[in-house]
ZATI-28948 format. One line per field, with one value per residue: x, y, z of N, C-alpha, C in turn; residue number from 0; residue in one letter. Coordinates in pm, whole numbers, plus 32768, in hexadecimal, padded with zeros to 4 digits. Last residue first. Layout:
residues N
n_east (X, ...)
n_north (Y, ...)
n_up (Z, ...)
ca_east (X, ...)
ca_north (Y, ...)
ca_up (Z, ...)
c_east (X, ...)
c_north (Y, ...)
c_up (Z, ...)
resi (NUM, ...)
resn (a, ...)
***
This chain:
residues 277
n_east (A64B, A57F, A47D, A422, A2D5, A1FE, A17C, A059, 9FC7, 9F57, 9F61, 9E8F, 9DB0, 9D8B, 9D44, 9E53, 9F08, A04E, A16A, A26A, A3C3, A4E3, A64B, A7A0, A8AB, A964, A97C, A930, A861, A7A0, A6BB, A594, A4A8, A342, A203, A0C1, 9F7F, 9E54, 9D84, 9D8A, 9E69, 9F35, 9FF9, 9FFB, A12C, A290, A389, A3A3, A47A, A56C, A60B, A6DF, A694, A6F8, A644, A56C, A474, A449, A4A5, A3CE, A364, A42F, A437, A336, A342, A409, A388, A2AB, A32A, A3A9, A2CD, A249, A307, A2F7, A1EE, A17C, A065, 9F97, 9EDF, 9E80, 9E1F, 9D39, 9C70, 9CD5, 9CF8, 9BEA, 9B84, 9C1C, 9BCD, 9ABD, 9AD9, 9B5F, 9A9F, 99D8, 9A5C, 9A6F, 9960, 98FE, 9994, 9937, 982A, 984A, 98CA, 9800, 970E, 96D0, 9591, 9499, 9465, 93BF, 93CF, 94E3, 952A, 9499, 9500, 9611, 960F, 95B9, 9696, 976B, 9723, 9728, 9839, 98CA, 97FA, 9760, 97D5, 978C, 96A4, 96E5, 96DB, 95BA, 95B4, 952A, 9453, 94B0, 95DC, 96A4, 97A6, 9795, 9729, 9806, 98B8, 983B, 984C, 9965, 99A1, 9920, 99AF, 9AB4, 9A8C, 9A49, 9B39, 9BDD, 9B6B, 9BA7, 9CCE, 9D18, 9CFD, 9DD4, 9EA6, 9E91, 9ED1, 9FD8, A058, A04E, A0F8, A20B, A2E0, A358, A351, A252, A1C6, A210, A1B3, A0A4, A060, A085, 9FC3, 9EDB, 9EE1, 9EC3, 9DC2, 9D2E, 9D3E, 9CA4, 9BA7, 9B77, 9B33, 9A5E, 9AE5, 9B75, 9A9F, 9A3B, 9B14, 9B1C, 99E3, 98E2, 9811, 9782, 96A7, 9571, 9483, 93B8, 9266, 9136, 9050, 904E, 8FE8, 8EF1, 8E3E, 8D1E, 8CF2, 8C1F, 8BA5, 8B72, 8B5E, 8A7C, 8A7A, 8986, 889F, 8851, 885D, 8930, 89FB, 8A00, 8A47, 8B47, 8BCF, 8BC1, 8CB7, 8D6C, 8E5B, 8E57, 8D97, 8CC7, 8D07, 8C73, 8CE4, 8D31, 8C59, 8CAF, 8CD2, 8C03, 8C7B, 8C72, 8C1E, 8ABF, 8983, 88EF, 8892, 88ED, 89B3, 89D2, 8AB3, 8A46, 8A89, 8ABA, 8993, 88A8, 88FC, 894D, 895D, 88F3, 8898, 890F, 886E, 8919, 8989, 8938, 8868, 86FE, 8640, 857D, 8437, 83BD, 82AE)
n_north (5223, 5224, 5189, 5140, 5178, 5058, 4F74, 4EA6, 4D75, 4D01, 4D24, 4CA1, 4CF9, 4E05, 4E5B, 4E55, 4E92, 4EF3, 4ECA, 4FB4, 4FB3, 5048, 503C, 5079, 50B8, 5081, 5114, 505E, 4FB8, 4FE3, 4EFD, 4EDB, 4E03, 4E2A, 4DFB, 4DD6, 4DE8, 4D32, 4D0A, 4C2A, 4B1B, 4A80, 4A9B, 4ADE, 4AAB, 4A78, 4ABB, 4BF7, 4C36, 4CEF, 4D5E, 4E3E, 4EF9, 4F72, 507D, 50BA, 5089, 4F82, 4EF9, 4EDB, 4DEF, 4D33, 4D34, 4CD2, 4BCF, 4B61, 4B76, 4AD0, 49D7, 49C1, 49C5, 48DD, 4828, 4863, 4823, 4734, 46CE, 463B, 46F0, 475E, 466D, 45EF, 464E, 4615, 4502, 44B4, 450C, 4469, 4367, 436E, 438F, 42A4, 41E5, 4225, 41DF, 40C9, 407F, 40BD, 4002, 3F0F, 3F13, 3F08, 3E0B, 3D56, 3D22, 3C4B, 3B98, 3B4F, 3B50, 3C2B, 3CDE, 3CFB, 3D7D, 3E74, 3EE0, 3EF1, 3FC3, 409C, 40A7, 40DA, 41D6, 4276, 425F, 42D7, 43CA, 4405, 4376, 4273, 4242, 41E3, 40D0, 403E, 3EF8, 3DE4, 3D1D, 3C16, 3B6E, 3AC1, 3B0C, 3BC7, 3C99, 3CD1, 3D33, 3E24, 3EAF, 3EC9, 3F72, 405B, 408D, 40B8, 41A0, 4254, 425A, 42CD, 43C8, 4436, 442F, 44CD, 45DC, 4620, 45D8, 469F, 477E, 4741, 4739, 484D, 48BD, 482C, 47EB, 46F4, 46BC, 4700, 464D, 4559, 457A, 459F, 44A8, 43FE, 4462, 4429, 4311, 42DF, 434C, 42A6, 41B2, 41EF, 4229, 4142, 403F, 4026, 4033, 3F48, 3E99, 3EAC, 3E3D, 3D34, 3CC4, 3BEF, 3B45, 3A06, 3977, 39B9, 38DA, 389D, 382D, 37A0, 37DB, 3759, 365E, 361E, 3503, 34A5, 33A5, 32D5, 3270, 3127, 30E5, 3061, 2F92, 2F99, 2E7B, 2D74, 2D2E, 2DAF, 2D54, 2C46, 2C53, 2CBA, 2BEE, 2AAA, 29BC, 291E, 2952, 28C4, 278F, 270A, 25E3, 24C6, 2404, 22A8, 219E, 20BF, 1F5E, 1E66, 1D5A, 1C17, 1B5A, 1B10, 1A94, 1970, 1917, 19B4, 1A52, 1BAC, 1CA3, 1DF4, 1F54, 2070, 2109, 2195, 2135, 205A, 1F15, 1E23, 1E0A, 1EAB, 1E77, 1D7E, 1CCA, 1B63, 1A3D, 1A6E, 1A4C, 1927, 18D5, 17FA, 171D)
n_up (C809, C6E7, C640, C4EE, C48D, C4B1, C3C6, C388, C32E, C24D, C119, C09A, C124, C1ED, C2E1, C3D1, C500, C528, C5E8, C62C, C681, C721, C722, C734, C651, C595, C4B0, C3E2, C433, C54B, C5C0, C67F, C716, C70E, C786, C716, C7A0, C772, C6C2, C636, C66C, C62E, C6E3, C81F, C8CD, C8B0, C854, C7A1, C685, C5FD, C4D5, C43F, C316, C210, C18E, C0F5, C149, C11B, C1ED, C28E, C219, C248, C35E, C398, C331, C3D5, C4D0, C4B1, C492, C58A, C636, C5EF, C64C, C75C, C7A0, C6A5, C60F, C67A, C6D3, C5E2, C55B, C5A7, C502, C405, C412, C426, C332, C285, C2D2, C28D, C177, C12E, C175, C0BB, BFD1, BFFF, C011, BF13, BE7C, BEE9, BEA0, BD88, BD61, BDD9, BD61, BCB2, BC9A, BC30, BB23, BADF, BBB5, BBD4, BAEB, BB0A, BBF9, BBBD, BB00, BB95, BC49, BB9B, BB31, BC18, BC61, BB8B, BAD7, BA07, B940, B969, B8E2, B7EA, B7E3, B877, B907, B843, B7F8, B7F3, B831, B7D8, B7BF, B6F5, B786, B826, B765, B721, B814, B825, B74F, B7A7, B894, B832, B79C, B86A, B8FA, B833, B81D, B91A, B8F2, B814, B844, B8E4, B83D, B77A, B814, B85B, B767, B730, B7E9, B87C, B924, B94C, BA5C, BAA6, BA04, BA7E, BB85, BB57, BAE8, BBC4, BC72, BBDE, BBE3, BCF1, BD0C, BC65, BCEA, BDCC, BD5C, BCAD, BCD1, BC23, BB2E, BB3F, BB47, BA47, B9B4, B9FC, BA84, BB01, BADA, BAA9, BA69, B9C3, B965, B850, B886, B84E, B7CB, B6DE, B70E, B7EB, B84C, B8F9, B9E4, BAA7, BB86, BAFC, B99B, B8D4, B7B0, B6B0, B6AB, B6A1, B58E, B51D, B5C5, B57D, B474, B492, B50F, B50B, B530, B4B7, B523, B60D, B5F9, B6F5, B793, B813, B921, B8F4, B96A, BA6A, BA29, BAB2, BB74, BBDF, BC8B, BC43, BCA9, BC03, BB12, BA4A, BAA0, BA90, BAF6, BB39, BAEE, BBCB, BC4B, BD1B, BE68, BEEE, BE55, BE2D, BD2E, BC1A, BAE6, BA1A, B90B, B904, B8D4, B8F5, BA23, BA70, BAB7, BBAB, BB93)
ca_east (A661, A5FD, A498, A46E, A362, A21F, A1D6, A0B8, A008, 9F03, 9FBE, 9F17, 9DD2, 9DC2, 9CE6, 9E01, 9EB4, 9FC4, A118, A1EC, A35A, A46F, A5CA, A736, A847, A95A, A9A9, A998, A8E0, A7CC, A747, A5CF, A525, A3BC, A277, A140, 9FEA, 9ED0, 9D7A, 9D79, 9E05, 9EC0, A015, 9F9F, A0C4, A20F, A35B, A39E, A3F8, A55E, A595, A6DA, A699, A6EA, A6AC, A5EE, A4A8, A40C, A502, A425, A318, A406, A4AE, A35E, A2E3, A41F, A408, A298, A2D6, A3F8, A335, A208, A2E8, A376, A21C, A1B5, A0D3, A005, 9F26, 9EBE, 9E93, 9DB3, 9C61, 9CAE, 9D6E, 9C49, 9B4F, 9C24, 9C59, 9AE4, 9A92, 9B9E, 9B1F, 99BE, 9A39, 9AE8, 99BA, 98C8, 999F, 99C5, 984E, 9808, 990C, 9887, 9715, 9710, 961F, 94A9, 94AC, 93C8, 934C, 9494, 955F, 9480, 946F, 95E3, 9640, 9569, 960E, 976C, 972E, 96AC, 97D1, 98D4, 985D, 9733, 97E1, 980F, 9699, 96D6, 975C, 95F7, 95AB, 958D, 9445, 9461, 957C, 9619, 9788, 97D2, 96D9, 978B, 98D6, 984F, 97C8, 991B, 99D6, 98FA, 991F, 9A9A, 9AB7, 99E9, 9ABF, 9BFA, 9B67, 9B1B, 9C89, 9D2B, 9C9A, 9D4E, 9E90, 9E7E, 9E4D, 9F75, A047, A009, A069, A1C1, A2AB, A355, A3CC, A2C2, A1BB, A22D, A240, A0F1, A055, A0D5, A04F, 9EFE, 9EE7, 9F3E, 9E32, 9D39, 9D7D, 9D32, 9BE7, 9B95, 9BAB, 9A44, 9A87, 9BBF, 9AF2, 99E8, 9AEB, 9B8E, 9A3D, 995C, 97FC, 97FC, 96E1, 9603, 94A0, 943E, 92C8, 91BB, 905D, 9073, 907A, 8F10, 8EB6, 8D54, 8D0F, 8C68, 8C08, 8B55, 8B9D, 8A9A, 8A83, 8A0F, 88C3, 8844, 87F6, 88AD, 89D5, 89E5, 89C3, 8AE2, 8BB4, 8B92, 8C5E, 8CE2, 8E43, 8E44, 8E11, 8CCF, 8D0B, 8C9E, 8C89, 8D5F, 8C98, 8C5C, 8D11, 8C24, 8C32, 8C97, 8C73, 8B4D, 89D8, 891B, 8861, 8873, 89D8, 8976, 8A95, 8A87, 8A3A, 8AE4, 8A21, 88C6, 88D0, 88EE, 898C, 8934, 8833, 893D, 888C, 88A1, 89A8, 8952, 88E6, 8775, 866E, 85E8, 8499, 83E4, 8340)
ca_north (526D, 5205, 51F5, 5120, 519B, 50E6, 4F8F, 4F0F, 4DC8, 4D0E, 4D59, 4C8D, 4C6B, 4DE2, 4E02, 4E96, 4E3A, 4F22, 4E91, 4F77, 4FCB, 4FEE, 507D, 501A, 50E8, 5022, 5152, 50C4, 4F79, 502A, 4F27, 4EFC, 4E4E, 4DE1, 4E56, 4D92, 4E2D, 4D47, 4D7B, 4CA4, 4B76, 4A70, 4AD5, 4A9D, 4AFE, 4A67, 4A31, 4BA4, 4C3C, 4C7D, 4D5F, 4DB9, 4EEB, 4EE4, 5055, 50C5, 510F, 4FDF, 4F0A, 4F4D, 4E6B, 4D50, 4D5C, 4D59, 4C2F, 4B69, 4BBA, 4B5F, 4A0D, 49BF, 4A2B, 495D, 482C, 4875, 48AE, 4758, 472C, 45F2, 46A2, 47B4, 46B9, 45CB, 4659, 469E, 4558, 4494, 4545, 44FB, 438E, 435B, 43F4, 4326, 41E6, 4234, 426B, 411A, 4069, 4104, 4093, 3F35, 3F13, 3F7B, 3E89, 3D66, 3D92, 3CC4, 3BA4, 3B57, 3ADB, 3BB7, 3CBA, 3CBD, 3CF6, 3E1A, 3ED0, 3E90, 3F3D, 406E, 4090, 4060, 4161, 4267, 422F, 4247, 43A1, 4439, 4408, 429B, 4264, 4274, 410D, 408A, 3F89, 3E22, 3DAF, 3C48, 3BD1, 3A96, 3AB1, 3B46, 3C5C, 3CA0, 3CB4, 3DBD, 3E8F, 3E7C, 3EE9, 401C, 4074, 4048, 4124, 4236, 4229, 4246, 436D, 4418, 43E9, 443C, 4599, 463F, 458C, 4611, 4774, 4759, 46BC, 47F0, 48D8, 4838, 4874, 472B, 46A1, 4743, 46DC, 4571, 4560, 460A, 4520, 43EC, 4466, 44B5, 4358, 42B4, 4383, 4334, 41BF, 41CE, 4285, 41C7, 406E, 401C, 409D, 3FC5, 3EA7, 3EDE, 3EC8, 3D8A, 3CDD, 3C3D, 3BD2, 3A56, 395B, 39C8, 393A, 3890, 388A, 3780, 380D, 37E6, 366D, 3674, 3553, 34C3, 3431, 32E6, 32DC, 318D, 30D6, 30E8, 2FA3, 2FC0, 2F07, 2DB8, 2CF6, 2DBE, 2DE1, 2C6B, 2C1E, 2D07, 2C68, 2B13, 2A1A, 2908, 2985, 2955, 27DF, 2747, 2674, 2504, 246A, 2331, 21E8, 2133, 1FE2, 1EB4, 1DDC, 1C71, 1BC6, 1AF1, 1B0A, 19BE, 18D6, 196A, 19DE, 1B3F, 1C34, 1D78, 1ED9, 2014, 210A, 2166, 219A, 20B4, 1FA2, 1E39, 1E1A, 1E64, 1ED1, 1DBA, 1D38, 1BE9, 1A7F, 1A35, 1A97, 1987, 18DE, 1882, 1728)
ca_up (C888, C72B, C69F, C568, C47A, C4C3, C434, C35E, C393, C2C5, C17F, C067, C12A, C16B, C29E, C36C, C4AE, C52C, C57E, C657, C61F, C71D, C731, C750, C6AF, C603, C52F, C3CB, C40C, C4D2, C5C8, C5FE, C723, C6EC, C787, C72C, C759, C7BD, C71F, C5E8, C69E, C5D9, C660, C7C3, C894, C8F1, C843, C81B, C6C7, C658, C52C, C47C, C3A7, C233, C1ED, C0B6, C167, C0BD, C17E, C2AC, C218, C1BF, C313, C3C3, C2F9, C345, C4B7, C4C9, C428, C50F, C644, C5D6, C5BE, C715, C7A8, C727, C5FB, C63A, C739, C649, C52B, C5EE, C594, C427, C405, C491, C3AF, C27C, C2E0, C31A, C1C7, C115, C1BA, C14A, BFE8, BFEC, C082, BF88, BE61, BEF2, BF2E, BDC7, BD39, BE11, BDBE, BC7E, BCBC, BCC2, BB59, BA85, BB7F, BC40, BB04, BA9A, BBE9, BC21, BADB, BB23, BC7B, BBEB, BADA, BBCC, BCBA, BBA5, BB3B, BA88, B938, B99C, B970, B7F8, B808, B80B, B914, B89D, B7FE, B784, B862, B7CE, B82E, B6D7, B71C, B864, B7A7, B6BC, B7DB, B889, B751, B728, B899, B88F, B759, B800, B939, B864, B7AA, B8F6, B960, B811, B7EF, B915, B8B9, B755, B7D6, B8C4, B7B1, B6D8, B7F7, B800, B925, B8C5, BA12, BAE9, B9E9, B9F0, BB6C, BB99, BA96, BB4B, BC98, BBFA, BB64, BCAF, BD59, BC44, BC66, BDDB, BDBA, BC77, BD17, BCB3, BB52, BB30, BBBF, BAB5, B9A1, BA1E, BA15, BB19, BAB6, BAB7, BAED, B9CE, B9CF, B888, B84E, B87F, B854, B6DB, B707, B77A, B85A, B876, B9C7, BA2A, BB97, BB60, BA21, B904, B843, B6D7, B6A0, B721, B5E4, B4DD, B5C8, B608, B496, B44B, B55B, B4B1, B577, B490, B49D, B612, B5E8, B671, B79E, B796, B8EB, B914, B8FB, BA42, BA48, BA3B, BB72, BB72, BCC0, BC4A, BC8C, BC77, BB8B, BA2C, BA4E, BABB, BA97, BB64, BADF, BB5F, BC30, BC93, BE08, BF31, BE5C, BEAF, BD98, BC92, BB57, BA53, B969, B8CB, B8FE, B8B6, B9AD, BA8E, BA4A, BB89, BB91)
c_east (A6CA, A60B, A516, A489, A3AD, A2B3, A1F7, A109, A05E, 9F42, 9F70, 9F7F, 9E60, 9DF3, 9D16, 9DA6, 9E63, 9F72, A088, A19D, A2DD, A413, A55A, A6B4, A7D5, A8F6, A9A9, A9D1, A951, A853, A76B, A65D, A563, A435, A2F5, A1B2, A06E, 9F3A, 9DFD, 9D71, 9DFF, 9E4F, 9F9F, 9FAF, A072, A1AB, A2D8, A368, A3F5, A4DB, A595, A66C, A69D, A6FB, A692, A661, A530, A43F, A4CB, A48B, A372, A3BB, A48A, A3D6, A30C, A3C1, A422, A318, A2C6, A3A8, A386, A26D, A2A6, A35D, A29E, A1DE, A105, A07E, 9F9C, 9F0D, 9ED1, 9E2C, 9CE4, 9CA6, 9D4E, 9CC5, 9BB1, 9BF3, 9C67, 9B73, 9ABB, 9B5D, 9B67, 9A3E, 9A1A, 9ACB, 9A38, 9926, 996F, 99D8, 98DF, 982D, 98CE, 98CB, 97A3, 971C, 9650, 9538, 94BE, 9405, 9353, 940B, 9510, 94B1, 9451, 954D, 960B, 9590, 95B5, 96E1, 9726, 96B2, 974E, 9863, 985E, 9792, 97B2, 9822, 971D, 96C6, 9750, 9678, 95F2, 957F, 94AA, 9459, 9534, 95B3, 96F8, 97B6, 9711, 972F, 9859, 9868, 97D4, 9892, 9989, 9927, 98EF, 9A05, 9A9C, 9A0C, 9A55, 9B7F, 9B83, 9B0F, 9BF5, 9CDA, 9CA3, 9CE2, 9E04, 9E5E, 9E2E, 9EE8, 9FE1, 9FF1, A017, A12D, A25B, A32B, A3CE, A344, A22E, A22B, A264, A186, A0A7, A0D4, A0AA, 9F91, 9F13, 9F50, 9EB8, 9DAB, 9D90, 9D7C, 9C7E, 9BD4, 9BD4, 9ABA, 9A6D, 9B65, 9B4C, 9A39, 9A9A, 9B65, 9AB1, 99B1, 9879, 97DE, 975F, 9632, 9537, 9456, 934E, 9221, 90E9, 9084, 90A5, 8FA6, 8ED0, 8DCA, 8D47, 8C79, 8C5B, 8BC7, 8B72, 8AD7, 8AAD, 8A16, 8953, 8865, 87DF, 883D, 894B, 89B7, 899C, 8A56, 8B48, 8B6C, 8C3D, 8C82, 8DB2, 8E20, 8DF1, 8D4F, 8D1C, 8C94, 8CC5, 8CFF, 8CBD, 8CA1, 8CB9, 8C5D, 8C60, 8C3C, 8C94, 8B9A, 8A6C, 8971, 8883, 883A, 8960, 898C, 8A3D, 8A5A, 8A8D, 8A8D, 8A45, 8958, 88ED, 88B7, 8921, 8962, 8870, 88D8, 88A9, 88C9, 8927, 8974, 88F9, 87F4, 86ED, 8613, 84FF, 844D, 8364)
c_north (52DA, 525C, 51CD, 519D, 517C, 50FD, 5025, 4F35, 4E32, 4D64, 4D6F, 4CBB, 4C51, 4D51, 4DDB, 4E2F, 4E8D, 4ECC, 4EBF, 4F47, 4F7F, 5014, 5015, 5067, 5082, 504D, 50F0, 50F8, 4FDE, 4FF2, 4F67, 4F2C, 4E60, 4E3E, 4E05, 4DF8, 4DEA, 4D8A, 4D97, 4D1F, 4BF2, 4ACC, 4AC5, 4ADE, 4AB2, 4AC5, 4A17, 4B18, 4BDD, 4C8C, 4CE0, 4DBB, 4E57, 4ED3, 4FC4, 509D, 5125, 506E, 4F69, 4F64, 4EE4, 4DD5, 4D80, 4D8B, 4CBD, 4BCF, 4BCB, 4BAE, 4AA3, 49FD, 4A34, 49CE, 48B1, 4880, 48C6, 47EA, 475A, 464D, 4655, 4768, 4712, 461E, 4643, 46B1, 45E8, 44ED, 452D, 453D, 4426, 4388, 43E9, 4394, 426B, 4239, 4286, 41AD, 40BF, 40F6, 40E4, 3FCA, 3F3D, 3F84, 3F04, 3DE8, 3DB0, 3D38, 3C2E, 3B65, 3AE0, 3B3C, 3C3B, 3C90, 3CAF, 3D8C, 3E6B, 3E79, 3ED4, 3FE0, 405A, 4041, 40DF, 41EC, 4219, 4211, 430B, 4411, 444B, 4332, 4297, 429F, 41A3, 40CD, 3FCF, 3EB8, 3DEA, 3CE0, 3C10, 3AF7, 3A81, 3ADF, 3BD3, 3C60, 3C7A, 3D34, 3E1F, 3E54, 3E92, 3F8A, 402F, 4027, 40AB, 41B3, 4203, 420A, 42DE, 43BC, 43D1, 43F4, 4501, 45F7, 45A4, 45BE, 46E3, 474B, 46CB, 476B, 4877, 484E, 488F, 47BD, 46E5, 472F, 4728, 4606, 4582, 45F7, 4592, 446A, 4458, 44C1, 43E8, 42FE, 435D, 4377, 4252, 41E1, 426D, 4226, 40F9, 4051, 409C, 403C, 3F22, 3EED, 3EFD, 3E1D, 3D35, 3C4B, 3C28, 3AE5, 39AE, 39AF, 3945, 38FF, 3873, 37D8, 37F4, 3821, 36FF, 368D, 35A0, 3522, 343D, 337B, 32F0, 31F2, 3146, 30DD, 3031, 2FD3, 2F21, 2E4E, 2D48, 2D8B, 2DF6, 2CFD, 2C44, 2CD8, 2CBD, 2B8E, 2A8F, 2968, 2976, 298D, 2874, 2799, 26AF, 259C, 24AA, 2397, 2276, 217E, 2053, 1F3B, 1E2C, 1CEC, 1C2F, 1B69, 1AE6, 1A35, 1926, 1925, 1985, 1AC9, 1BC9, 1D06, 1E5E, 1F93, 20AC, 2175, 2165, 211E, 1FFA, 1ECB, 1E37, 1E79, 1E82, 1E1B, 1D7B, 1C4F, 1B07, 1A7C, 1A5A, 19CF, 194A, 1880, 17B2)
c_up (C872, C7A7, C6ED, C5BC, C4FC, C4A8, C438, C3DA, C34F, C332, C200, C0CB, C0FB, C170, C213, C32C, C44B, C4CC, C591, C5DE, C64B, C6AB, C72F, C767, C6BB, C66B, C5A2, C44E, C3FA, C4AA, C542, C613, C699, C6FB, C774, C722, C77C, C765, C767, C642, C646, C608, C600, C73A, C82F, C8B0, C889, C7FB, C73D, C6A3, C580, C4E4, C3CE, C2CA, C217, C110, C126, C0D3, C115, C23D, C22F, C1B7, C282, C374, C31B, C305, C422, C4AB, C437, C49D, C5C3, C5DC, C599, C67F, C75C, C72A, C683, C623, C6FE, C6B1, C596, C5C5, C5DE, C4BD, C429, C48A, C421, C2FD, C2DD, C330, C25A, C169, C1A7, C19B, C07A, C008, C076, C000, BEDA, BEDF, BF40, BE5A, BD7C, BDE4, BDF0, BCDE, BC93, BCF0, BBF0, BAC8, BB2B, BC0D, BB72, BAB6, BB7B, BC16, BB3B, BAFB, BC0A, BC24, BB2A, BB72, BC6F, BBFC, BB51, BAFA, B9BA, B996, B9A8, B88A, B81D, B83A, B8A1, B89F, B860, B782, B7EA, B803, B82A, B744, B6F6, B7FD, B7EC, B6FB, B774, B855, B7B3, B725, B81A, B893, B7B1, B7BA, B8D2, B8A8, B7D4, B87D, B941, B87C, B7F7, B8C5, B8EF, B7D1, B7B2, B88C, B820, B720, B7A1, B81B, B8A5, B8BE, B98B, BA9D, BA2A, B9D2, BADB, BB7E, BAD3, BAF5, BC1F, BC21, BB78, BC2A, BD19, BC91, BC43, BD57, BDC8, BCDD, BCEA, BD05, BBE9, BB53, BBB6, BB35, BA17, BA17, BA46, BA9C, BAC8, BA8C, BB06, BA5E, B9DE, B8EF, B893, B838, B88C, B766, B708, B778, B7D8, B885, B93A, BA0D, BB18, BB69, BA7D, B990, B866, B76E, B6CF, B719, B661, B536, B58B, B611, B524, B46C, B517, B501, B51C, B4D4, B471, B58A, B5E5, B666, B713, B7A4, B870, B8D8, B925, B9D2, BA16, BA64, BAF9, BB6F, BC56, BC85, BC9F, BC49, BC08, BAA7, BA2B, BA5E, BAD9, BB05, BB0A, BB5F, BBC1, BC73, BD7C, BED4, BE9A, BEBF, BE20, BD00, BBD4, BAC3, B994, B938, B8B7, B8E6, B973, BA10, BA6A, BB1C, BB5C)
resi (276, 275, 274, 273, 272, 271, 270, 269, 268, 267, 266, 265, 264, 263, 262, 261, 260, 259, 258, 257, 256, 255, 254, 253, 252, 251, 250, 249, 248, 247, 246, 245, 244, 243, 242, 241, 240, 239, 238, 237, 236, 235, 234, 233, 232, 231, 230, 229, 228, 227, 226, 225, 224, 223, 222, 221, 220, 219, 218, 217, 216, 215, 214, 213, 212, 211, 210, 209, 208, 207, 206, 205, 204, 203, 202, 201, 200, 199, 198, 197, 196, 195, 194, 193, 192, 191, 190, 189, 188, 187, 186, 185, 184, 183, 182, 181, 180, 179, 178, 177, 176, 175, 174, 173, 172, 171, 170, 169, 168, 167, 166, 165, 164, 163, 162, 161, 160, 159, 158, 157, 156, 155, 154, 153, 152, 151, 150, 149, 148, 147, 146, 145, 144, 143, 142, 141, 140, 139, 138, 137, 136, 135, 134, 133, 132, 131, 130, 129, 128, 127, 126, 125, 124, 123, 122, 121, 120, 119, 118, 117, 116, 115, 114, 113, 112, 111, 110, 109, 108, 107, 106, 105, 104, 103, 102, 101, 100, 99, 98, 97, 96, 95, 94, 93, 92, 91, 90, 89, 88, 87, 86, 85, 84, 83, 82, 81, 80, 79, 78, 77, 76, 75, 74, 73, 72, 71, 70, 69, 68, 67, 66, 65, 64, 63, 62, 61, 60, 59, 58, 57, 56, 55, 54, 53, 52, 51, 50, 49, 48, 47, 46, 45, 44, 43, 42, 41, 40, 39, 38, 37, 36, 35, 34, 33, 32, 31, 30, 29, 28, 27, 26, 25, 24, 23, 22, 21, 20, 19, 18, 17, 16, 15, 14, 13, 12, 11, 10, 9, 8, 7, 6, 5, 4, 3, 2, 1, 0)
resn (d, f, v, p, e, t, y, s, y, p, r, a, a, n, t, s, f, i, a, t, t, t, g, i, a, g, t, a, p, d, v, v, t, c, t, h, w, e, t, t, s, f, y, d, g, s, e, p, c, d, v, t, y, a, i, g, t, r, a, l, e, q, q, a, i, e, t, e, v, v, d, a, m, y, p, t, v, l, t, p, a, l, l, t, l, a, v, s, l, v, v, f, a, g, n, i, a, l, y, t, v, l, p, a, k, g, i, g, a, e, k, r, t, r, v, y, r, a, i, l, y, a, l, p, g, l, f, i, w, a, w, q, a, p, t, l, f, g, f, q, s, l, r, r, k, d, r, v, a, w, a, l, n, a, l, p, w, l, l, a, a, i, i, m, l, f, a, s, q, t, a, a, i, v, v, i, i, l, a, a, w, l, l, s, v, i, p, a, l, a, i, l, w, v, s, v, t, g, s, r, s, p, v, y, v, y, l, s, d, d, f, e, r, r, n, k, p, e, p, e, g, y, r, s, v, e, a, g, w, d, y, s, s, v, p, a, i, v, p, a, p, s, a, e, v, h, e, t, w, t, g, g, d, w, w, r, k, p, g, p, a, s, a, t, p, d, p, y, w, g, p, p, p, l, t, t, m)
***
């Protein structure tokens, strides 16, 4: 006679893999199955990182890089100042300054003011350069251009300034480009006026100019002749002779005078004594 095991929890013979236990009542298997206990997870606080390091060593991530904080520097993002733009606009500002000085001197006839005006312009440029260097330092530039470059002129200072700002921050070319553009425009305008002046002055305008010059020159004789020059002819030529009509105000006699070109820049033309019929 076979002895059966006593009642209790035994491995379930119907399970395909080891699993929960089933209740044996001493004669047969019942429907009661023992619930599987939940897995026990160690709390995070119980993890010993020090023991892990002592066992396996300090981990070394791939592509690990060491960073040096000294390699990170502040890069300025601003370089424009009021002072540098006054220097960049020097061609225009100097014209306005000269016009103001001419008006003041013409009104006062003061030699002292003329000397002061001659000194103020370079001093103003120097003050602008000093102020600009100070502002660049405030913006974060470590080695801004020295203000002494202004003694060589605005262009020299602007070039030196751009070299430094470009090296440190890659910016600062606008004032230099503006200065070059203004000077280039002045050169083009001067050449254009030189080439177009003869065509812009009409024969009538040249006639008026020639007449006024002739009257002034003949007035040196002591007689205020009335002069009338022709409305044709190349008054800018150094080879053509100009013959003008002369009227004696005392007798009403009509004569002529001839303009003779000379190399004297102050008096490019001289006039012959009037010849009357």
